[in-house]
C-alpha positions as CSV (number, residue, x, y, z in Angstrom):
1,X,31.8,82.2,60.8
2,X,33.1,85.5,62.2
3,X,36.8,85.9,62.5
4,X,38.6,88.4,64.8
5,X,42.2,89.5,64.2
6,X,44.7,92.1,65.3
7,X,46.2,94.1,62.4
8,X,49.5,96.0,62.1
9,X,50.5,98.2,59.2
10,X,52.6,101.0,58.0
11,X,50.2,103.5,56.7
12,X,52.7,105.6,54.6
13,X,51.5,104.2,51.2
14,X,47.8,104.2,52.1
15,X,44.9,106.8,52.0
16,X,43.7,105.7,55.4
17,X,41.9,102.6,56.8
18,X,38.5,103.1,55.1
19,X,37.8,101.8,51.7
20,X,37.5,104.6,49.0
21,X,36.9,104.8,45.3
22,X,38.4,102.0,43.2
23,X,42.1,102.4,42.6
24,X,42.7,104.5,45.8
25,X,45.0,102.4,48.1
26,X,43.5,101.8,51.6
27,X,44.1,99.3,54.3
28,X,40.6,98.0,54.3
29,X,40.5,97.4,50.5
30,X,43.9,95.7,50.6
31,X,43.1,93.3,53.3
32,X,39.7,92.6,51.8
33,X,41.4,91.7,48.6
34,X,43.9,89.4,50.4
35,X,41.0,87.6,52.2
36,X,39.0,87.2,48.9
37,X,42.1,85.8,47.1
38,X,42.4,83.1,49.9
39,X,38.8,82.3,50.4
40,X,37.3,83.0,47.0
41,X,34.5,84.8,48.9
42,X,33.4,88.4,48.9
43,X,34.1,90.0,52.4
44,X,33.4,93.2,54.1
45,X,36.1,94.2,56.7
46,X,34.9,95.8,60.0
47,X,37.6,97.8,61.9
48,X,37.8,99.3,65.4
49,X,38.9,102.6,64.1
50,X,39.3,104.6,60.8
51,X,42.9,105.8,60.9
52,X,43.8,108.7,58.7
53,X,46.0,108.7,55.6
54,X,49.6,107.9,56.6
55,X,48.7,106.8,60.1
56,X,50.1,103.4,61.3
57,X,48.9,100.8,63.6
58,X,50.3,98.0,65.8
59,X,46.9,97.0,67.4
60,X,44.1,97.8,64.9
61,X,41.3,95.1,65.5
62,X,39.3,93.8,62.5
63,X,36.5,91.2,61.9
64,X,35.2,89.6,58.9
65,X,32.8,86.7,57.9
66,X,33.9,83.7,55.8
67,X,33.3,80.0,55.5
68,X,36.6,78.3,56.1
69,X,37.2,74.6,56.5
70,X,40.7,74.7,57.9
71,X,42.2,75.9,61.3
72,X,42.6,79.5,62.2
73,X,46.5,79.4,62.0
74,X,46.3,78.3,58.4
75,X,43.8,81.1,57.5
76,X,46.2,83.6,59.2
77,X,49.3,82.4,57.3
78,X,47.3,82.3,54.0
79,X,46.1,85.9,54.3
80,X,49.5,87.2,55.4
81,X,51.0,85.5,52.3
82,X,48.7,87.5,50.1
83,X,49.3,90.8,51.9
84,X,52.1,93.3,51.0
85,X,55.1,93.6,53.4
86,X,53.6,96.8,55.0
87,X,50.5,95.0,56.4
88,X,50.2,91.9,58.5
89,X,47.7,90.1,60.6
90,X,49.1,89.3,64.2
91,X,46.6,86.8,65.4
92,X,43.4,85.1,64.4
93,X,40.4,83.5,66.2
94,X,36.8,82.7,65.8
95,X,34.3,84.9,67.8
96,X,30.8,84.9,66.7
97,X,28.8,88.2,67.1
98,X,32.0,90.2,67.7
99,X,32.2,93.8,66.4
100,X,35.5,95.6,66.6
101,X,34.0,99.1,66.8
102,X,30.8,98.6,68.8
103,X,32.4,96.3,71.3
104,X,35.4,98.4,72.1
105,X,35.8,99.9,75.5
106,X,38.8,102.1,74.7
107,X,41.4,102.9,72.1
108,X,45.0,103.8,72.8
109,X,47.1,105.9,70.4
110,X,50.7,107.1,70.8
111,X,52.4,109.9,69.0
112,X,56.1,110.4,68.5
113,X,58.1,113.6,68.2
114,X,61.7,113.8,67.7
115,X,63.8,116.9,68.4
116,X,67.2,117.2,66.6
117,X,69.3,120.1,65.1
118,X,69.0,118.6,61.7
119,X,66.5,116.4,59.9
120,X,66.8,112.6,60.4
121,X,65.6,110.8,57.3
122,X,65.5,107.4,58.9
123,X,63.1,108.8,61.7
124,X,60.9,111.0,59.5
125,X,58.7,108.2,58.4
126,X,57.5,107.5,62.0
127,X,57.7,110.8,63.8
128,X,57.3,114.6,63.6
129,X,60.6,116.4,63.5
130,X,60.2,119.5,65.7
131,X,63.4,121.5,65.5
132,X,62.6,124.0,68.2
133,X,62.9,122.8,71.8
134,X,59.7,122.0,73.8
135,X,58.9,122.8,77.3
136,X,57.9,119.4,78.7
137,X,56.5,120.8,81.9
138,X,54.0,122.8,79.9
139,X,53.3,119.7,77.7
140,X,52.4,117.7,80.8
141,X,50.1,120.5,82.1
142,X,48.2,120.7,78.9
143,X,48.0,116.9,78.7
144,X,46.4,116.7,82.1
145,X,43.6,119.2,81.2
146,X,42.2,116.7,78.8
147,X,41.7,113.6,81.1
148,X,38.1,112.9,82.1
149,X,34.9,113.5,80.2
150,X,34.8,116.7,78.1
151,X,33.4,118.2,74.9
152,X,36.4,117.8,72.4
153,X,34.7,119.8,69.6
154,X,37.8,122.0,69.4
155,X,39.9,119.0,68.1
156,X,37.7,117.4,65.5
157,X,34.3,116.4,64.0
158,X,32.5,113.2,65.0
159,X,32.7,110.4,62.5
160,X,29.0,109.5,63.2
161,X,26.3,111.7,64.5
162,X,27.0,115.0,66.2
163,X,28.1,113.9,69.7
164,X,31.7,115.4,70.5
165,X,31.8,114.4,74.2
166,X,34.5,111.8,74.9
167,X,36.1,110.4,78.0
168,X,39.9,110.2,78.2
169,X,41.5,107.8,80.6
170,X,45.1,108.8,80.0
171,X,46.8,111.7,78.4
172,X,50.6,112.0,79.2
173,X,54.0,112.7,77.7
174,X,57.3,110.8,78.3
175,X,60.8,111.8,77.1
176,X,63.8,109.8,76.1
177,X,67.1,111.8,75.7
178,X,69.6,110.0,73.6
179,X,73.0,111.1,72.3
180,X,71.7,113.3,69.4
181,X,68.0,112.9,69.5
182,X,65.3,113.8,72.1
183,X,62.1,111.7,71.7
184,X,58.8,112.9,73.0
185,X,56.1,110.4,73.1
186,X,52.5,111.2,73.8
187,X,50.0,108.6,74.9
188,X,46.3,109.1,74.9
189,X,43.6,106.5,75.6
190,X,39.8,107.2,75.5
191,X,36.5,105.7,74.7
192,X,36.6,106.9,71.1
193,X,38.1,109.8,69.1
194,X,36.7,112.5,66.8
195,X,38.2,112.8,63.2
196,X,41.7,114.3,63.4
197,X,41.2,114.6,67.2
198,X,44.6,113.2,68.4
199,X,46.6,115.0,65.7
200,X,45.0,118.4,66.8
201,X,45.6,117.6,70.5
202,X,49.2,117.0,69.7
203,X,49.6,119.9,67.5
204,X,48.1,122.3,69.8
205,X,50.1,121.0,72.7
206,X,53.3,121.5,70.7
207,X,52.1,125.1,70.2
208,X,52.3,125.4,74.0
209,X,55.5,123.6,74.2
210,X,57.1,126.0,71.8
211,X,55.6,129.1,73.3
212,X,53.3,129.9,70.4
213,X,50.3,129.9,72.7
214,X,50.1,129.8,76.5
215,X,48.7,126.9,78.6
216,X,45.8,129.3,79.6
217,X,45.2,130.0,75.9
218,X,45.1,126.3,75.2
219,X,42.6,125.8,78.0
220,X,40.3,128.6,76.8
221,X,40.3,127.1,73.1
222,X,39.7,123.6,74.5
223,X,36.8,124.5,76.8
224,X,35.1,126.7,74.2
225,X,34.5,123.4,72.2
226,X,34.8,125.3,68.9
227,X,36.7,123.7,65.9
228,X,37.4,127.1,64.4
229,X,39.6,127.8,67.4
230,X,42.0,124.9,66.6
231,X,45.6,125.9,65.7
232,X,48.1,123.3,64.6
233,X,47.3,119.8,63.4
234,X,50.3,117.4,63.8
235,X,51.3,115.5,60.6
236,X,50.0,111.9,60.3
237,X,53.2,109.8,60.2
238,X,53.9,110.2,63.9
239,X,50.6,108.6,64.9
240,X,50.1,104.9,65.8
241,X,47.0,103.1,66.9
242,X,48.6,100.9,69.6
243,X,45.7,99.0,71.1
244,X,41.9,98.5,71.3
245,X,40.7,97.5,74.7
246,X,37.6,95.3,75.0
247,X,37.4,94.7,78.6
248,X,38.6,96.2,82.0
249,X,41.2,93.4,82.2
250,X,43.0,94.2,78.9
251,X,46.4,95.7,79.5
């Protein structure tokens, strides 16, 4: 039977989602080991997206095939009991024929930046400290340039094949100004993403927000669809895979 589950994880201690050589800690290998410990069966975990080293998730979606005689909730609890504290299944159901990557309609990521005069150790694990002030109006202008269907080759390589055209449904910034910290949150949702695409999108927008490049220079680099024109890539710890959408009714 095929099981579907939503997976949350803190990616700090892992070299990305995808399984690598033996001994290298990854999300996929860790979850597979937990499932095998519970079911005593070899499994191959399928994921909706291959997050980079250090990237987090609240809404990664996975699937795996096992024979299981008990109910779904018992399997969920048993696997979580065998997972480390920084990884946890959020739900569990049977869905024959489901594939988390091929069936996905859209993926939603968020990226958090915090602006303070001094570094904040408790925030650094889940955000990018940008000491210099950012022009939010310019950030919004660059973000809006990327909605719609475009060639995103400037921002990354395709994980499969050579197609670099993607459709972006949402690309926007929001700001929360607290007593001593300004939080900037970038949300981007699209059909799929190239390798390092979101981190380069964020990094190059920050270059605009700090005045390193202009909005017009950003637009030129973007429309040239040339990876060699990329400038800054944002660090991984600020990025979270928030949700994978499988139908137009998913919120």
